[in-house]
Structures are given as C-alpha cells and as structure tokens.
VEXDREN-2710 file (C-alpha; in Angstrom, 1 decimal):
% VEXDREN-2710
k/r/px/py/pz
1/MET/181.8/104.9/119.7
2/GLU/183.8/104.1/123.2
3/ARG/181.4/103.2/126.0
4/LYS/182.1/103.6/129.6
5/VAL/183.7/100.9/131.4
6/ASP/180.4/100.8/133.8
7/LYS/178.4/97.9/131.9
8/TRP/175.0/99.0/132.7
9/TRP/173.3/96.4/130.2
10/ASP/174.4/93.9/132.6
11/ASN/172.3/95.4/135.1
12/ARG/168.5/94.3/135.5
13/VAL/165.7/96.4/137.6
14/ILE/162.2/95.7/138.1
15/ARG/159.7/97.7/136.4
16/SER/155.5/97.1/135.4
17/VAL/154.7/96.1/132.1
18/ASP/151.8/98.4/132.4
19/ASN/153.7/101.4/133.0
20/LEU/156.3/100.7/129.9
21/LYS/155.7/103.1/127.0
22/LEU/156.3/101.5/123.6
23/TRP/158.6/103.7/120.9
24/SER/156.9/105.1/118.3
25/GLU/160.1/105.8/116.6
26/ASN/161.0/102.3/116.6
27/PRO/162.3/101.4/113.1
28/ARG/160.4/98.2/113.0
29/LEU/157.1/100.5/112.6
30/ASP/156.1/102.8/109.7
31/ALA/157.1/106.7/111.3
32/SER/154.3/107.7/108.9
33/SER/151.8/105.8/111.1
34/LYS/149.7/107.7/113.5
35/LEU/150.4/105.3/116.4
36/VAL/148.6/105.9/119.8
37/THR/147.0/103.1/121.7
38/LEU/148.3/99.4/122.3
39/LYS/146.2/98.1/119.1
40/ASP/147.8/100.9/116.8
41/TYR/151.2/99.5/117.7
42/VAL/150.2/96.1/117.3
43/GLU/148.1/96.4/114.1
44/GLU/151.3/98.1/112.4
45/LEU/153.6/95.3/113.7
46/ILE/151.7/92.7/112.1
47/SER/150.4/94.3/108.9
48/ASP/152.5/91.5/107.0
49/ALA/151.3/88.0/107.3
50/ASN/154.6/86.8/108.5
51/ASP/155.1/89.0/111.2
52/GLU/151.6/88.2/112.1
53/GLN/152.3/84.6/112.8
54/ASN/155.6/85.4/114.5
55/PHE/154.1/87.4/116.7
56/LEU/151.0/84.8/117.5
57/SER/154.0/82.3/117.7
58/LEU/155.6/84.6/120.6
59/LEU/152.2/85.0/122.5
60/ARG/151.8/81.3/122.5
61/SER/155.1/80.7/123.9
62/ILE/154.6/83.3/126.9
63/ALA/151.6/81.8/127.6
64/SER/152.9/78.1/127.7
65/ARG/155.9/78.6/129.0
66/GLY/155.9/81.9/130.8
67/PHE/157.7/85.0/130.2
68/LEU/161.6/84.2/130.1
69/SER/163.9/87.6/130.2
70/PHE/167.2/85.9/128.7
71/ASP/167.1/89.0/125.9
72/PRO/167.1/91.8/127.8
73/ILE/164.5/94.6/127.3
74/VAL/166.1/97.8/127.3
75/VAL/164.5/101.2/128.3
76/TRP/165.5/104.5/128.8
77/GLN/163.7/107.4/130.9
78/ASP/162.1/110.3/129.1
79/GLN/163.6/113.3/131.2
80/GLU/160.5/115.4/130.4
81/THR/157.5/112.7/130.9
82/LYS/159.2/110.3/132.9
83/ASN/158.0/107.5/131.4
84/PHE/160.0/104.6/130.7
85/ILE/160.2/104.0/127.0
86/VAL/161.2/100.6/125.5
87/ALA/164.1/100.8/123.2
88/GLU/164.5/97.0/122.7
89/GLY/162.0/94.9/123.3
90/ASN/158.9/96.3/121.8
91/ARG/157.5/93.0/120.3
92/ARG/158.0/91.1/123.7
93/VAL/156.5/93.9/125.9
94/MET/153.3/94.4/123.3
95/ALA/153.1/90.6/123.7
96/LEU/153.1/91.2/127.6
97/LYS/150.4/93.8/127.6
98/LEU/148.2/92.1/125.5
99/LEU/148.1/88.9/127.4
100/ARG/147.2/91.1/130.4
101/SER/144.6/93.5/128.7
102/PRO/143.3/91.0/126.0
103/GLU/140.5/93.4/125.2
104/LYS/143.3/95.8/123.2
105/ALA/144.1/93.3/120.9
106/PRO/143.2/93.9/117.4
107/MET/140.1/92.3/115.6
108/SER/142.2/90.1/113.5
109/ILE/143.8/88.3/116.5
110/ARG/141.8/88.9/119.4
111/LYS/139.8/85.8/119.7
112/THR/143.4/84.0/119.6
113/VAL/144.7/86.5/122.4
114/VAL/141.7/86.2/124.9
115/ASN/142.0/82.3/124.7
116/LEU/145.8/82.7/125.7
117/SER/145.3/85.2/128.2
118/ARG/143.1/82.6/130.2
119/THR/145.9/80.3/130.3
120/ILE/148.5/82.4/132.1
121/ASN/148.3/84.2/135.4
122/ARG/148.5/87.9/134.4
123/GLU/149.9/88.8/137.7
124/SER/152.9/86.7/136.9
125/ILE/153.6/88.7/134.2
126/GLU/152.6/92.0/135.4
127/LYS/156.7/93.2/136.6
128/ILE/159.5/92.4/134.5
129/LYS/163.1/92.9/134.9
130/VAL/165.0/95.1/132.3
131/CYS/168.0/97.1/131.5
132/LEU/167.7/100.8/132.4
133/ALA/169.8/102.9/130.0
134/PRO/171.2/105.9/131.4
135/SER/170.1/108.2/128.3
136/TYR/168.4/107.9/124.9
137/GLU/171.5/108.0/123.2
138/ASP/173.1/105.4/125.4
139/ALA/169.7/102.9/124.4
140/ARG/170.5/103.9/120.7
141/TRP/174.2/102.6/121.0
142/TYR/172.9/99.7/122.6
143/ILE/170.5/99.0/119.5
144/LEU/173.1/99.8/117.1
145/GLN/175.3/97.1/118.7
146/ARG/172.5/94.4/118.6
147/HIS/171.4/95.0/115.1
148/SER/174.8/95.4/113.3
149/ALA/176.0/92.9/110.7
150/ALA/178.2/91.2/113.4
151/SER/175.3/90.8/116.0
152/THR/173.3/87.3/116.3
153/GLN/170.1/89.1/116.6
154/VAL/167.4/89.2/113.7
155/ARG/168.6/91.6/111.4
156/TRP/166.2/94.8/110.5
157/GLN/165.1/95.3/107.0
158/ARG/166.8/97.9/105.1
159/LEU/164.0/100.3/105.6
160/GLN/164.0/99.6/109.4
161/GLN/168.0/100.7/109.4
162/GLN/167.4/103.5/107.4
163/ARG/164.8/104.6/109.4
164/PHE/166.8/104.2/112.6
165/ILE/169.6/106.5/110.9
166/ILE/167.3/109.2/109.9
167/ASN/166.0/109.2/113.7
168/ALA/169.1/109.6/114.8
169/TYR/170.2/112.1/112.2
170/ASP/167.2/114.2/113.3
171/SER/168.1/113.8/116.9
172/VAL/171.8/115.4/116.4
173/GLY/170.4/118.3/114.2
174/GLN/170.6/117.0/111.0
175/ASP/174.3/117.1/111.0
176/ILE/175.8/114.1/108.9
177/ASP/179.0/114.1/110.2
178/GLU/177.8/113.4/114.2
179/THR/175.4/110.8/112.9
180/ALA/178.1/108.8/111.5
181/SER/180.0/109.3/114.5
182/ILE/177.3/108.2/116.9
183/THR/175.9/105.3/114.6
184/GLY/179.5/104.2/113.3
185/PHE/177.7/104.3/109.6
186/LYS/179.6/105.7/106.4
187/ARG/178.8/109.1/105.3
188/ALA/177.4/107.5/102.0
189/THR/175.0/105.4/104.1
190/ILE/173.5/107.8/105.9
191/VAL/173.2/110.3/102.6
192/GLU/171.2/107.3/100.9
193/ALA/169.2/106.9/103.8
194/LEU/167.9/110.4/104.0
195/ARG/167.3/110.3/99.9
196/TYR/165.9/107.1/99.5
197/VAL/163.3/107.0/102.7
198/LYS/162.1/110.0/101.5
199/LEU/161.4/108.7/97.9
200/ARG/159.6/105.6/99.8
201/ASP/157.6/108.0/101.9
202/ILE/155.9/109.7/99.0
203/ALA/154.9/106.1/97.9
204/ALA/152.6/106.1/101.0
205/ARG/151.0/109.6/100.2
206/ASN/147.1/109.7/99.6
207/GLU/148.1/111.3/96.0
208/VAL/149.9/108.1/95.1
209/THR/147.9/105.1/97.0
210/THR/144.4/106.5/95.5
211/PHE/146.0/104.5/92.5
212/LEU/146.5/101.2/94.1
213/THR/144.2/98.5/95.3
214/THR/143.6/97.8/98.9
215/GLU/146.4/94.5/98.9
216/GLU/148.9/97.0/97.2
217/LYS/148.6/99.3/99.7
218/GLU/149.2/97.2/102.5
219/GLN/152.2/96.5/101.0
220/VAL/153.4/99.7/100.5
221/TYR/152.9/100.7/103.7
222/SER/154.6/97.8/105.3
223/HIS/158.2/97.9/106.0
224/ARG/159.1/94.9/103.6
225/ILE/158.6/97.0/100.5
226/SER/161.5/96.3/98.4
227/MET/164.2/99.2/99.2
228/THR/166.5/97.9/96.9
229/VAL/164.5/98.0/93.8
230/LEU/163.4/101.4/94.7
231/GLU/167.2/102.4/95.2
232/ARG/167.7/100.4/91.7
233/TRP/165.0/102.4/90.0
234/PHE/165.5/106.1/91.6
235/GLY/169.2/105.6/91.3
236/ASN/169.4/105.3/87.4
237/SER/170.3/108.8/86.0
238/GLN/167.8/108.6/83.4
239/VAL/164.9/108.3/85.7
240/ARG/165.9/111.3/87.6
241/GLU/166.4/113.1/84.4
242/ALA/162.9/112.2/83.2
243/TRP/161.2/112.4/86.2
244/PHE/163.3/115.7/87.2
245/ILE/164.7/114.4/90.4
246/GLU/168.0/116.0/91.7
247/PHE/169.9/114.2/94.4
248/LYS/171.0/116.3/97.0
249/GLU/173.3/115.5/100.1
250/ASP/170.3/116.2/102.6
251/GLY/167.5/114.7/100.7
252/VAL/165.7/115.0/97.3
253/PHE/164.3/117.8/95.6
254/ILE/161.6/116.9/92.6
255/ASN/160.9/119.8/90.0
256/ALA/158.1/117.7/88.4
257/ASP/154.5/118.7/88.0
258/ALA/152.8/116.7/90.8
259/ASP/149.9/115.0/88.9
260/SER/152.0/113.3/86.4
261/PHE/154.4/112.5/89.1
262/TYR/152.4/110.6/91.4
263/LYS/150.9/108.9/88.4
264/ALA/153.9/107.4/87.1
265/TYR/155.1/106.5/90.9
266/ALA/151.9/104.7/91.2
267/LYS/152.2/102.7/88.2
268/LEU/155.8/101.6/89.0
269/LEU/154.3/100.2/91.9
270/LYS/151.9/98.3/90.6
271/LEU/154.5/96.6/88.4
272/MET/156.6/96.1/91.2
273/LEU/153.7/94.2/93.4
274/ASN/151.9/92.4/90.7
275/LYS/152.9/89.4/88.7
276/GLU/149.8/89.8/86.6
277/ASN/150.6/93.0/85.0
278/GLU/150.8/94.1/80.8
279/LEU/154.4/93.6/81.1
280/GLY/154.5/89.9/82.0
281/TYR/156.9/90.1/84.9
282/LEU/157.3/91.9/87.8
283/VAL/159.9/94.6/88.2
284/ASN/162.7/94.2/90.1
285/THR/166.5/94.8/90.3
286/ARG/167.2/91.7/88.0
287/THR/164.7/93.0/85.5
288/ILE/165.6/96.9/85.6
289/ASP/168.8/95.8/84.8
290/ALA/167.9/93.6/82.0
291/LYS/164.8/95.5/80.4
292/PHE/164.9/98.8/82.0
293/GLN/163.8/100.7/78.9
294/GLU/161.0/98.2/78.6
295/ILE/159.8/99.4/82.0
296/PHE/160.5/102.8/81.3
297/ASP/158.4/103.0/78.0
298/CYS/155.5/101.3/80.0
299/LEU/155.4/104.0/82.9
300/PRO/153.3/107.4/82.5
301/VAL/155.3/110.3/81.0
302/VAL/156.3/112.7/83.7
303/HIS/156.1/116.5/83.2
304/LYS/158.5/119.1/84.6
305/VAL/156.6/122.0/86.5
306/LYS/155.1/124.9/84.7
307/GLU/156.9/128.1/86.6
308/GLN/154.9/130.3/84.3
309/GLY/157.6/133.1/84.1
310/LYS/157.4/132.9/88.0
311/THR/160.0/131.5/90.5
312/PRO/159.1/129.1/93.5
313/SER/159.4/132.1/95.9
314/GLN/157.2/134.4/93.8
315/PRO/154.2/132.1/92.7
316/SER/151.3/133.4/90.6
317/GLU/147.9/132.3/91.5
318/ASP/147.6/129.2/89.7
319/TYR/151.1/128.3/89.9
320/LYS/151.8/124.3/91.3
321/PRO/154.9/124.0/93.1
322/PRO/157.4/121.3/92.8
323/VAL/156.8/118.5/94.9
324/ARG/159.2/119.0/97.9
325/ILE/160.3/115.9/100.0
326/LYS/160.3/117.7/103.5
327/ASP/157.8/115.6/105.4
328/ASN/156.0/112.4/105.8
329/GLU/152.3/113.9/105.4
330/THR/149.9/112.4/103.4
331/THR/146.6/114.6/104.0
332/SER/146.0/117.9/102.7
333/ARG/145.9/120.9/104.8
334/ASP/142.1/121.6/103.9
335/GLU/141.4/117.9/105.2
336/LYS/143.5/118.7/108.4
337/VAL/141.8/121.7/108.9
338/LEU/138.3/119.9/108.5
339/ASN/139.5/117.2/110.6
340/ARG/140.3/119.4/112.9
341/ASN/137.1/121.4/113.2
342/LEU/134.8/118.0/113.2
343/LYS/136.4/116.6/115.9
344/GLY/134.6/116.8/119.2
345/ASN/132.6/119.6/117.6
346/PRO/128.9/119.2/119.3
347/LYS/127.2/121.0/116.2
348/ARG/128.5/118.8/113.4
349/ARG/126.2/117.5/110.9
350/GLN/126.4/113.8/111.8
351/PHE/127.7/111.7/114.6
352/THR/130.7/110.9/112.7
353/ASP/132.7/111.6/109.7
354/ARG/134.7/110.2/107.2
355/TYR/137.9/110.8/108.9
356/HIS/136.8/107.6/111.3
357/GLU/136.9/104.3/110.9
358/ILE/135.8/100.8/112.5
359/SER/137.7/97.2/112.6
360/THR/135.2/94.8/112.5
361/ARG/134.0/91.8/110.2
362/SER/130.4/92.7/111.3
363/TYR/128.2/93.7/108.4
364/LYS/125.5/95.0/110.2
365/LEU/128.5/97.4/112.1
366/LYS/130.0/98.4/109.0
367/ALA/126.8/99.2/107.1
368/LEU/125.5/101.2/109.8
369/PHE/128.4/103.1/110.7
370/LYS/128.7/104.2/106.9
371/GLU/125.0/105.4/107.2
372/LEU/125.8/107.4/110.4
373/GLN/128.6/108.9/108.5
374/LYS/125.8/110.4/106.3
375/LEU/122.9/110.5/107.9
376/PRO/122.3/114.5/108.7
377/ILE/121.3/114.2/112.2
378/TYR/119.7/117.8/112.1
379/ASN/116.9/116.3/110.0
380/TYR/116.3/112.6/111.2
381/PRO/117.1/113.2/115.2
382/ASN/114.6/110.6/116.2
383/VAL/116.4/107.9/113.9
384/ALA/119.9/109.1/115.2
385/ALA/118.9/108.5/118.9
386/ALA/117.7/105.4/118.5
387/SER/120.6/104.2/116.2
388/ILE/123.0/105.0/119.2
389/ARG/121.4/102.4/121.2
390/VAL/121.3/99.9/118.5
391/PHE/124.9/100.8/117.7
392/LEU/126.0/100.1/121.1
393/GLU/124.4/96.4/121.5
394/LEU/125.8/95.8/118.4
395/ALA/129.1/96.5/119.3
396/VAL/128.8/94.8/122.5
397/ASP/127.8/91.5/120.8
398/GLU/130.9/91.8/118.9
399/PHE/133.0/92.3/121.5
400/VAL/131.8/89.4/122.7
401/PHE/132.3/87.2/119.8
402/VAL/135.4/88.0/118.9
403/SER/136.8/87.7/122.3
404/ASP/134.7/84.3/122.8
405/LEU/133.1/85.1/125.9
406/LYS/129.1/84.1/125.0
407/GLU/129.7/80.9/127.2
408/SER/131.8/82.6/130.1
409/ILE/129.2/85.2/130.2
410/SER/126.1/82.9/129.6
411/LYS/127.6/80.4/132.4
412/ASP/128.5/83.6/135.0
413/LEU/124.6/84.9/134.6
414/LYS/123.3/81.1/134.4
415/LYS/121.1/82.3/131.4
416/GLY/120.9/81.8/127.7
417/TYR/122.9/84.5/126.1
418/HIS/120.0/85.4/123.8
419/GLU/118.1/86.3/127.4
420/VAL/120.9/88.6/128.6
421/THR/120.2/92.4/128.3
422/LEU/122.4/95.1/127.3
423/SER/123.0/96.2/130.9
424/GLN/123.7/92.6/132.3
425/LYS/126.4/92.3/129.6
426/LEU/128.0/95.5/130.4
427/ILE/127.8/94.9/134.2
428/THR/129.8/91.4/133.3
429/LEU/132.4/93.1/130.6
430/LYS/133.1/96.0/133.0
431/GLY/136.6/95.3/135.1
432/GLN/136.1/91.4/134.5
433/TYR/136.7/91.5/131.0
434/ILE/137.5/95.0/130.0
435/ASP/140.4/96.5/131.5
436/ASP/140.4/99.7/130.3
437/ARG/139.9/102.4/132.9
438/GLU/138.5/104.8/130.5
439/SER/136.0/102.3/129.2
440/ASN/134.9/101.1/132.7
441/LYS/134.2/104.6/133.7
442/ILE/131.9/105.2/130.4
443/ILE/130.0/101.9/131.7
444/GLU/129.8/103.3/135.1
445/GLN/127.8/106.3/133.6
446/LEU/125.9/104.3/131.3
447/LEU/124.7/102.3/134.3
448/GLN/123.4/105.2/136.5
449/THR/119.9/106.0/135.6
450/SER/120.2/109.4/137.0
451/ASN/122.9/110.1/134.2
452/ASP/121.7/112.0/131.4
453/PHE/124.1/109.9/129.4
454/SER/122.8/106.6/130.5
455/LEU/121.4/103.3/129.1
456/ASN/118.0/104.3/130.4
457/THR/118.1/107.6/128.1
458/LEU/119.0/104.9/125.4
459/ASN/116.3/102.6/126.1
460/GLU/113.8/105.2/126.2
461/TYR/114.5/106.2/122.7
462/ILE/113.4/102.4/121.6
463/HIS/111.3/101.3/124.3
464/GLY/109.8/104.4/125.8
465/THR/107.0/106.6/125.3
466/LYS/108.7/110.1/125.8
467/ILE/110.1/112.2/123.1
468/HIS/113.0/113.8/125.2
469/LYS/116.9/114.2/124.9
470/ILE/117.0/114.1/121.3
471/GLU/118.4/117.6/120.5
472/PRO/121.3/117.1/117.7
473/GLN/124.0/118.3/120.2
474/PHE/123.1/116.3/122.8
475/LEU/123.3/113.3/120.5
476/ASN/126.7/114.1/119.2
477/ARG/127.8/114.5/122.9
478/PHE/126.5/111.4/123.9
479/TRP/128.3/109.7/120.8
480/ASP/131.7/111.6/121.9
481/MET/131.1/109.9/125.5
482/LEU/130.5/106.8/123.9
483/SER/133.8/106.9/121.3
484/PRO/136.7/105.9/124.2
485/LEU/134.3/102.6/124.7
486/PHE/133.9/102.0/121.0
487/LEU/137.6/102.3/120.6
488/VAL/137.5/98.8/122.7
489/LEU/134.8/97.1/121.6
490/ILE/135.1/97.6/117.9
491/ASN/138.4/99.8/117.3
492/LEU/136.6/103.4/116.3
493/LYS/139.6/105.5/115.8
494/GLU/140.5/108.6/113.9
495/ILE/142.5/107.9/110.5
END
C-alpha cells in the first residue's frame, strides 16, 4: 500500500501519559477478554509467565534509566471520543502508567511496581513524545510494517497476527479483497485467519473450559496457545467430516450436537496441554502426522445435530441448534440477563454475586467474600452490616501489605502499624499512595462523619449501641459505593 510522501512517523509531539488510552483490540491481547481498567490490561498482558518477566524487565529498565523513546510510540485520535489511542507501544505505556500510579498494578506484581515507582521521579514520565498518525488506517499500516517478516521488531505470535487480520477485515465491512489490499496479506491467509481464530475462540467458551483445570484454562486463554496444532487438526478432512465442520470462505459452520462437540474439543485441548495423559505424549503437529488415528480414537465421538424434521429456521421446541461460529461470547443469554439485573440493584439478595471476584492472596478476604456472595442479607442484616466494616479494613490492610507500605505509614504517623486506626490508614493512603480519583472521593465520603455512608456508620455497626441504618437496601448501596475503592484495594471486578 503506497504511502504519501509526508512521513508523519518521523515527527514527534508531546502527550500526557495519563491521557493516552490503551488499545482494546491490540493483537497482543485476547479479544474475548473484558478489558476496562489499567489493571485488566496488565493482567491480560502478563498472563503468560515469560510475558510477565519481560514486562517486569521493562519496568525495571524505565525505573533505572528513565524512559528512552528510541522506538516510537504511535497513537491516533479517535474522531468520536477525541481520545488518543495507542497503536504501537501499549506495553511501554502500560509500564509508564503503572509507575505513575502503582496502586493500579495487579496484586501479583504490585509490590515490585510500588518499590520501583519510589525510585523514579513520577513527574519526569508524565509527558512523552509520540508519533501522531493521521488516522486509524495510517496507524494500522504502520503496525503492519513494524511486524512484517522483513522487520527487526519482535514478531507477533501467529494468533496475534491473525487477530490483526480479523480487525482489519471487520473495519472494511468484512470485505476479503479490501482486507488484502490494506494489509498486504494474501487472500488465502485472510481466509485461514477467519476460520481458525473462530475455532480457537470456541476453545475459550465456558462450555469447553468447564472440562479444563485452572492451569489448562490459563493456557487456552493465552495468545500462546499453539495455532499451528489447531490448524493441523481442524485442517484434516477426516476431522472435519467426523466433527461435522464445514469450512466456508468467510468462516466456519459446525452442524454438530453442541455438547458432544464441546466435550471432544476439551479432550483434544487436554491432550495438547498435558504431557501426563493416557496417550503418553503431547498432541502436536508431529504426533498428529505420525499417530493421527490413535489420537482420533482417543477422543469422544461427536454426534450430528438432530433436526427432527425441522430446519434451523423452523425449530421445534426441543430442537438444539448447531454450533454457529459468529462471535466470541462465552456466557449464555440467561446468565447475561441475570448479570445485568443484579448489577447495582439495591434490592438484590446479597452484597455481591457469583459474577464478581477479587484478586488477593489473603485467605480471610477470599473466605469472607465467598460467604458474602451467599449470605441472604434480608435474613441477616446485622451480620452483613458488621461484615462491611471488617471487609473494608481487611482490604485496606491487604493493599498496604501488598504495596509494602507498613513501614512508610508507621513512619509517617510515628507509631506502630498495629496502633494505626482505619481512619488514619485511609487519610494516609488518600492522595499520597492512592492516585485514583474515584477512590479518593470515596475515602473523602467515608471520612465525613455527617455522611450516612461514612466510616462513623461502619464503626457504629461494631462499636456502637444504636441499631440503625441496617436496612438491606441501604447496606447494598453502601457496598456499591465502596466497590470502586475495592477495585483498587483488592481488584474487585465483574467477570
């Protein structure tokens, strides 16, 4: 694709790190993940152990040497939101954002990030030089040149490249010829991406991962899952015939009974990911070629969908439709409706629900959170009220511990940490160690004694003699008010 003589990539402009938005469709990230906060992006980026170590090395390099912008960071401005979105350099921008706001780091690396942030002048990395692409299309062209076979840049994993192709395909109205024109990829490469990425995304569905262990799930969600193995397997005509898979130019159609297909696919993944299996060897491209029939016979039988005299356009009441690969959804429609109904509903039966989770190494917090997910608040309002106060202090202590702030707080207040009250902890954290605007506003509310949703109210639940403000709806609203603070303290979020 020919570019104009105006070489915009040679020019740099100054932009604030805090105002740069990470790219949710970055091919290095799993498109099926729900990425909202900085913490979400970083957790997805470091989900692989090697990626985590590489990211920590980047953080240490910036902390010790400062930010050196030899490799350009490329952004474009979204015309609707006016936000500057990072096309190239998302890892470096994530690192800069964390060093400026270490409390937003995932729990697994927060202590390291906090310690590194203390060694650098945060103001020195507030603004950086970036290349401003004239449009998203220009930024996309630049990315393609950087990650082409001729480039010296670190190459994408195969799945990352294929996701980039699909993003381009969707952006031009799903026109294969136009996609080939703007990316330079051959038509056959684009068609392969449309087929195999959709097959890979089925592997991440709940219906498949329910058969996998936690470790296996993490490998499936990672962009490092072997696409070449999946391509070799599903590219076999015997597999497609036995599993009722039809390849089309614009994707895949599966006319199989859903349950049997998911079970067989999950079993294949287990054989790919575990050396200790009944075959005695891993399923990879070499063993698929050498021992295909043995592998195939080891897998559950996939049944064809029973149409019972009805076509998919005219199903009977008990008709089970074939698996259609149209999107990346992993949650059933009923679950999504229930999730939407529970979110923020002050009349819900519990503080929180099974659609939320926390990320912490504290047994107490995890156990208490699980109990609060089950506790019927309308039956036990006093227990629930006292639990808010306990949960908040445990969450604050966990944040302090993970961020390695005990000595600093004790030094600031000139007393042992065990003597520091919850209000003193919150006052010290606000602004000085927590840089999240919404969280600091919540702390301000908690510290205002005249406010109903205050620390004074929480203290009354435990130390006071009054029986007031324990109505279930009030307690639920109190929990909802605290949720953004819990997001920073212990990464409370929707799943």
